[in-house]
N, C-alpha and C positions, 0 to 999 in steps of 0.2 A: 392415688387410682383406686376407682372403686373395687375392682376386683381383688387387689392386693390385701383390703380389708377383708373381705367376706369369703376368701377361698383359699384354703391352707393344701399345698400341692406336696406330696411325697413320689419323687422320679424313683426310678427303678436303679440309676446311676448314682454313684457316690460323687459327691460336689465338695468334700471337705477340703481344706489344704492340709497338705502331708503334715505339718506344724501343729497343727490343730488337735485341742483334748477336748474330751466331754466338755469340760467347764468353758472352754473358747466357744464351742459351739452354740452354748446358751446365750454367752454375752452377744456372740454376734447374731443371733435370733432375736435378742432383746433390743439391740440397736438398729434393726432392721425393720421388725414387726412391732406396732405399737401394741397389738393384742395378746402379744406373747407375754407369759405368765412363767417367770422363773422359778417360783414356788412350785408350781404343777411340775414343770420341768425336772427340778430336783426330785420330786416324789416320784415320777415315772423312771427316773435313770435308777433309782434306788430300787423301785419294784422289779426292774430288769436284772437287777443284779451287776449293774456297771458302776464304775466308779470315775469321778470327775476327773482323775489323773490320765485316764486311759487316752492313748491317740485315737481318735474318731475315725479315720481311715482303716483303721486296724479292726473295727468293729463289723458285726452283722448288721442288719439294718435297723435294730433295736435302736441305736442312737437316732436314725432318721425319723423313727415312728415316734419317738420321745419329742422330739423338737417339734416336729409338727404336729403332733395332738397337743402341745402345752400351748397352742394358738386358741383363740375364742374366735374360731370362724362360723360361718354358717354352712359351708360345705368343704368337706374332706375328700380330696382326691388321691387316694392310694393307690399307686402302680405298682403290682406284685410284692406288697409288703410281707409275704412270706417266704421269699426267695430266699435262698441261702440258709434258711432256718432249720435246723435241725426238728425232727418230729416233735420231740419233748418240749423245745421252745414256742413252737406254733401255738399251742394251747396257749401258753401264757401272753402270745403276743394278740391275740384274738380276744382274749379277756381284757387286756389294757385297751384295747379300741374300743370295746363296749363300754368299758366303766368310764373312760378317759372323756368321752362324748357327751354333753348334754342333748335331751331330748328333742331340743330344737334345732339341733343341726342334721344334716344329711351327711352319711358316708357313703361313697362311691368307691369299691375294691375291685380292681381288674385283677383277676388271677387264673390261671388255671388250675390252682388246686384245689376246684370246685368241693372234693369230699371234704375237706378241712374247713369249708365255710357254709355248706349246705344247711348245719343246724341253727346258724344265726342269720341268715340273708332273709328280708322281707320280700325285697323283688330280685329279678334277674333278667338280664338283657344276654342273648347271645348275639354276637358279632360275629359273621365270617367273610373273609374277601371284602370288608368294608360295609357289609349290608346288614341290616337288622335281620335276624332269622325268625326269633322267638322273643317274646319277652311278655313280662306280667308278674303278678304277685305270686311268690313261691309255692305257695300252700294252694292256689287255685290251679296251677299249672302241673302241679303234682295230682291234684284230683281230676283235671282234665285229660291228662295223658296215660294218668295210673301208672307212673312212672317215677322214680326218685329225680331229682335235680342232676346228680351224677349221671343217671342213665339217659337222661334229655342230652347232656353233654356229650356223652359218647356217642348217641346217635346222631347226632348234627357234626361232630368234629371227626368221627371215624373215616 
């Protein structure tokens, strides 16, 4: 399947079996995805201060992020990657995402934590009730509307 080779998806829901450790997740991904890089996964796990023997389903989304970003995909779809992450760890997660993906790939992040992401996004799309309300390059939108991305978010969803 072509999309499996080119798209790495991070769902909001946890999808690991209760018996799986962080190491088991890496082995599972390595078996399932040809482009999975165990060395990169191990580094991402260490960067997030997780341990290979930890139970995967007891951890925050950091384990899912590491498994997803350890793939060599062209498109990364991250659904609420900052959910359940404390404010201190969010910065580390954002930095990890930026550093883990090469310049040839695209990252799409679905999030309501716009204030956490404003400084790092290139483009934004605001969708409300299934309709595209506003989209464009972040800097151009700021200039055109004389508002921050956070202010635009509040205006659209308030």
